C-alpha positions as CSV (number, residue, x, y, z in Angstrom):
1,M,-34.3,-15.1,-7.3
2,I,-31.4,-12.9,-5.6
3,G,-28.8,-15.3,-4.1
4,T,-26.7,-14.6,-1.2
5,G,-23.0,-14.0,-1.5
6,V,-21.1,-10.7,-2.0
7,D,-23.2,-7.6,-3.6
8,P,-21.7,-7.6,-7.4
9,T,-21.2,-4.0,-6.7
10,L,-19.1,-4.0,-3.6
11,Q,-16.7,-6.7,-5.7
12,L,-16.2,-4.5,-8.1
13,V,-15.3,-1.7,-6.4
14,A,-12.7,-3.9,-4.9
15,R,-11.4,-5.4,-8.4
16,A,-11.0,-1.8,-9.7
17,G,-9.7,-0.3,-6.6
18,L,-7.0,-2.5,-6.3
19,S,-6.4,-2.9,-10.1
20,L,-5.5,1.2,-10.0
21,L,-3.4,0.5,-7.2
22,L,-1.5,-2.3,-8.6
23,G,-0.8,-0.6,-11.9
24,W,-0.1,2.4,-10.2
25,S,2.4,0.7,-8.2
26,G,4.2,-1.0,-11.0
27,A,4.3,2.3,-13.0
28,H,6.2,3.8,-10.2
29,K,8.3,0.8,-9.8
30,L,9.2,1.0,-13.5
31,R,9.9,5.0,-13.7
32,D,13.0,4.0,-11.6
33,V,13.8,0.1,-11.4
34,G,17.1,0.4,-10.2
35,A,15.8,2.7,-7.2
36,F,13.5,-0.4,-6.6
37,R,16.1,-3.2,-6.6
38,A,18.4,-0.8,-3.8
39,A,14.7,-1.0,-2.0
40,L,14.3,-4.6,-2.4
41,E,18.0,-5.1,-1.6
42,G,17.6,-3.1,1.7
43,Y,15.0,-5.8,3.0
44,E,17.9,-8.6,3.4
45,L,15.4,-10.8,2.6
46,L,17.6,-12.6,-0.4
47,P,20.7,-12.6,-1.7
48,P,22.1,-9.6,-3.3
49,R,21.9,-11.3,-6.6
50,W,18.4,-12.2,-6.6
51,A,17.2,-8.4,-6.4
52,V,16.9,-8.0,-9.7
53,P,15.0,-11.1,-11.0
54,A,13.1,-10.7,-7.8
55,G,12.4,-7.0,-8.4
56,A,11.4,-8.1,-11.9
57,G,9.1,-10.8,-11.2
58,L,7.7,-8.1,-8.4
59,I,6.9,-5.5,-11.1
60,A,5.6,-8.2,-13.5
61,A,3.0,-9.4,-10.9
62,E,1.7,-6.3,-9.9
63,V,1.1,-5.2,-13.8
64,G,0.0,-8.8,-14.5
65,I,-2.6,-8.5,-11.5
66,A,-3.9,-5.5,-12.4
67,T,-4.7,-6.6,-15.6
68,G,-6.0,-10.0,-14.8
69,L,-8.4,-7.8,-11.9
70,L,-10.4,-6.2,-14.9
71,L,-10.9,-9.3,-16.9
72,P,-14.0,-11.3,-15.5
73,R,-12.7,-14.7,-16.4
74,V,-9.8,-14.3,-14.4
75,A,-10.7,-11.7,-11.9
76,G,-11.4,-13.9,-9.2
77,V,-8.2,-15.7,-9.2
78,A,-6.1,-12.0,-10.0
79,A,-7.8,-10.9,-6.4
80,L,-6.9,-14.0,-4.6
81,A,-2.9,-13.1,-5.9
82,A,-3.4,-9.7,-5.0
83,A,-4.1,-10.9,-1.5
84,G,-1.3,-13.0,-1.9
85,L,1.5,-10.3,-2.9
86,L,-0.3,-7.9,-0.5
87,T,0.3,-10.7,2.5
88,L,3.8,-11.3,1.1
89,Y,4.5,-7.0,1.3
90,A,3.1,-6.9,5.1
91,A,5.4,-10.5,5.8
92,A,8.9,-8.3,4.6
93,I,8.1,-5.2,6.5
94,A,6.7,-7.0,9.7
95,I,9.8,-9.2,9.8
96,N,12.3,-6.0,9.4
97,L,10.8,-4.3,12.1
98,V,10.9,-7.3,14.5
99,R,15.0,-7.1,13.6
100,G,14.5,-3.2,14.7
101,R,15.5,-2.4,11.3
102,R,13.1,1.2,10.7
103,D,15.0,3.2,8.6
104,I,14.9,1.1,5.6
105,D,12.6,2.6,2.5
106,C,9.6,0.7,1.7
107,G,10.1,0.8,-2.2
108,C,6.6,1.4,-2.3
109,A,6.8,5.6,-3.1
110,G,8.6,5.3,-5.9
111,P,11.3,7.3,-7.1
112,A,9.1,10.6,-6.3
113,G,9.9,9.7,-2.3
114,R,11.5,7.8,0.2
115,Q,9.5,6.4,3.0
116,P,10.7,4.6,5.9
117,I,9.1,1.1,7.0
118,S,6.4,1.7,9.8
119,A,3.8,-0.7,11.5
120,G,1.2,1.2,10.1
121,L,2.4,0.2,6.5
122,V,1.9,-3.4,7.6
123,A,-1.9,-2.8,8.8
124,R,-2.1,-1.0,5.4
125,N,-1.4,-3.6,3.4
126,A,-3.4,-6.5,5.5
127,A,-6.6,-4.1,4.8
128,L,-5.7,-4.1,1.6
129,A,-5.4,-8.1,1.4
130,A,-8.8,-8.3,2.6
131,V,-10.2,-6.2,0.4
132,A,-8.4,-8.3,-2.5
133,L,-10.5,-11.1,-0.8
134,V,-13.7,-9.3,-1.3
135,G,-13.1,-9.2,-5.0
136,A,-12.3,-13.2,-5.0
137,V,-15.4,-14.5,-3.0
138,P,-19.1,-15.5,-4.5
139,T,-21.6,-12.8,-5.4
140,A,-24.8,-12.4,-5.2
141,A,-27.1,-13.1,-8.9
142,R,-28.4,-9.8,-9.6
143,P,-28.6,-7.7,-12.9
144,L,-27.2,-4.8,-12.7
145,T,-28.3,-1.4,-13.6
146,W,-26.7,2.1,-14.4
147,L,-27.0,3.0,-10.6
148,D,-24.4,0.5,-10.2
149,G,-21.9,1.3,-12.2
150,V,-22.6,5.3,-11.0
151,T,-21.8,3.3,-7.6
152,V,-18.6,1.7,-8.5
153,L,-17.2,4.8,-10.3
154,A,-18.1,6.7,-6.7
155,G,-17.0,3.9,-4.5
156,V,-13.1,3.8,-6.2
157,A,-13.0,7.7,-6.1
158,A,-13.7,7.3,-3.0
159,L,-11.3,4.6,-1.9
160,G,-8.2,6.2,-3.9
161,L,-9.0,9.7,-1.8
162,L,-8.9,7.5,1.0
163,Y,-5.5,5.5,0.3
164,A,-3.8,9.0,-1.0
165,A,-4.7,10.3,2.7
166,A,-3.7,7.7,4.2
167,D,-0.3,7.2,2.5
168,G,-0.2,10.4,2.9
169,L,-0.2,10.8,6.8
170,L,2.3,7.4,6.7
171,A,4.9,8.9,4.7
172,N,5.0,12.3,6.5
173,A,4.7,10.7,10.1
174,P,8.6,10.2,10.3
175,R,9.3,13.9,9.3
176,S,6.3,15.2,12.1
177,A,7.9,13.5,14.8
178,A,11.0,14.6,14.0
179,L,10.1,18.2,14.2
180,G,8.0,17.3,17.1
181,H,11.0,16.1,18.8
182,V,12.8,19.6,17.6
183,H,10.3,21.6,18.8
184,V,10.9,19.8,22.6
185,F,14.2,20.2,22.1
186,E,14.0,24.0,21.6
187,M,11.5,24.7,24.4
188,G,13.8,22.8,26.5
189,A,16.9,24.9,25.7
190,A,15.5,28.2,26.0
191,S,13.6,27.2,29.7
192,P,16.8,27.9,31.8
193,A,17.3,31.2,29.8
194,H,14.0,32.5,30.1
195,E,14.4,31.0,34.0
196,G,17.4,32.9,34.5
197,A,15.6,35.9,33.1
198,H,13.5,36.1,36.3
199,D,16.2,35.6,39.0
């Protein structure tokens, strides 16, 4: 008999997708620990002397949670930990946005690129925390088949592409806005000369 709860396939997609995301995030931070420490200091939520141990703790948490999400016995607890960590990230960004400090680096893009904090990042982390909770709730009791395996692989791939697209949009939004301001300024500067040619 099938019980009530989240479909196990959906839960596996949530857990596997978050495991890949947090593992990728932790690996990016490990590539340049100094840059991550500087980004952490930029939030000004901790005394500077705490930046090194806090940064090490966050990297260890991401890698540990990513591993735990793949282990059935602890995956539920790891999913709750992932939700808590993502909520913590969202709160740190939101606090600095309220302070008016919109130009600091979020520290989430690794050494490959600087990404200023934004309301979009708060929404993204809140959405990911909700996905993490799906990985922690009880599931319906039903046997898994080979088709479920295909569904999980396709679901994780789709989530990965969706995340990459959203992350790209968030990362490029400040540059796009800046280009738009430059274009408007150039058009405004060119208008008087254009009008003078017809006087």
